[in-house]
C-alpha positions in Angstrom: 0.0 0.1 0.0 2.8 2.6 0.7 4.4 1.4 -2.3 1.1 2.7 -4.3 0.9 6.1 -2.3 4.8 6.7 -2.9 4.3 6.1 -6.9 0.9 8.2 -7.1 2.9 11.0 -5.2 5.8 10.8 -7.3 3.5 10.8 -10.5 1.7 14.0 -9.1 4.9 15.6 -8.6 6.4 14.8 -11.8 3.0 15.7 -13.7 3.2 19.3 -11.7 6.8 20.0 -12.9 5.6 19.5 -16.1 2.9 21.6 -16.3 4.9 24.7 -14.4 7.7 24.3 -17.3 5.2 24.1 -19.8 3.8 27.3 -18.5 7.0 29.1 -18.3 7.9 28.3 -21.6 8.9 31.3 -23.5 6.9 32.3 -26.9 8.8 32.6 -30.2 9.3 36.4 -30.6 7.5 37.8 -33.7 7.7 41.5 -35.3 5.1 43.1 -37.3 6.1 45.9 -39.7 3.8 48.4 -41.3 4.2 50.7 -44.8 1.5 53.4 -45.7 0.9 54.0 -49.4 -0.9 56.7 -51.1 -4.8 56.1 -51.5 -5.0 54.0 -48.4 -3.1 51.1 -49.2 -1.5 49.4 -46.1 1.1 46.7 -46.4 4.0 45.1 -44.2 5.9 41.9 -43.3 5.5 39.5 -40.3 9.0 38.2 -39.1 10.1 35.4 -37.1 13.0 32.9 -36.2 9.8 30.3 -36.7 8.3 31.0 -39.8 6.0 28.0 -40.2 4.2 28.7 -36.9 5.0 32.6 -36.2 5.1 34.3 -40.0 3.5 32.4 -42.4 -0.5 32.2 -42.2 -0.4 34.5 -39.0 -3.4 37.2 -39.1 -2.5 40.7 -39.0 -5.2 43.5 -38.0 -5.0 47.0 -38.9 -6.0 49.6 -36.4 -6.9 53.5 -36.6 -5.6 55.2 -33.7 -7.9 56.7 -31.5 -5.9 58.4 -29.1 -2.3 59.0 -28.2 -0.5 55.5 -28.4 -2.0 52.0 -29.6 -4.5 50.4 -27.7 -6.3 47.7 -29.6 -9.1 47.3 -27.4 -10.1 51.1 -27.9 -8.6 51.6 -31.5 -10.8 51.2 -34.6 -10.2 48.0 -36.4 -9.9 48.9 -40.2 -8.7 45.9 -42.1 -7.1 42.3 -41.7 -5.1 40.1 -44.0 -2.9 36.9 -43.7 0.8 37.0 -44.2 2.0 34.8 -46.6 5.0 34.0 -48.4 6.2 36.8 -50.8 10.0 36.8 -51.8 12.1 35.7 -48.8 9.3 37.3 -46.3 5.9 36.7 -45.2 3.7 39.8 -46.5 0.3 41.3 -45.5 -1.5 43.7 -47.4 -4.6 45.4 -46.9 -5.3 46.7 -50.4 -7.3 50.2 -50.7 -9.0 50.9 -47.3 -10.2 54.2 -48.2 -8.4 55.6 -44.9 -6.2 58.5 -46.3 -6.2 60.4 -43.0 -5.1 59.6 -39.4 -2.7 57.2 -37.7 -2.3 53.4 -38.2 -0.8 50.4 -36.6 -0.6 46.7 -37.3 -0.8 44.1 -34.8 -0.5 40.0 -34.6 -2.0 38.7 -31.5 -0.3 36.0 -29.1 -0.7 32.3 -30.3 0.2 29.0 -28.5 3.7 29.2 -30.0 4.2 32.9 -30.9 4.5 36.4 -28.9 2.5 39.1 -30.0 3.4 42.6 -31.5 2.4 46.2 -32.3 4.2 47.8 -35.1 5.2 51.4 -35.2 2.5 54.0 -35.9 2.7 55.8 -39.5 0.6 58.2 -41.0 -1.9 57.3 -43.8 -0.8 58.9 -47.2 -3.1 61.0 -49.1 
């Protein structure tokens, strides 16, 4: 009976250690860039050392800044796109949003393996 209890206690301890180390695992850094073109077009790239999980196929959301600094929960969502292979990078593009005035930024949300990121803020190009 004591042996069974010791084995059960050891199994619970090992499970706890594994769960703790999995939760503490760091996410792969990800970078999203943005550029504004005339007429309300926006594009950029998603960059990461883990291209298959963190760059290719990553959803990018374009926001219009409502205040002085980026706040995705308060800023206006304008468009989104999925990054896909383009040359040696993974490009996203909104096409013509009609947004010719204001300040904008792009965001990629955190995923199971990848960190979130916000691009720098850019001014729309009329």
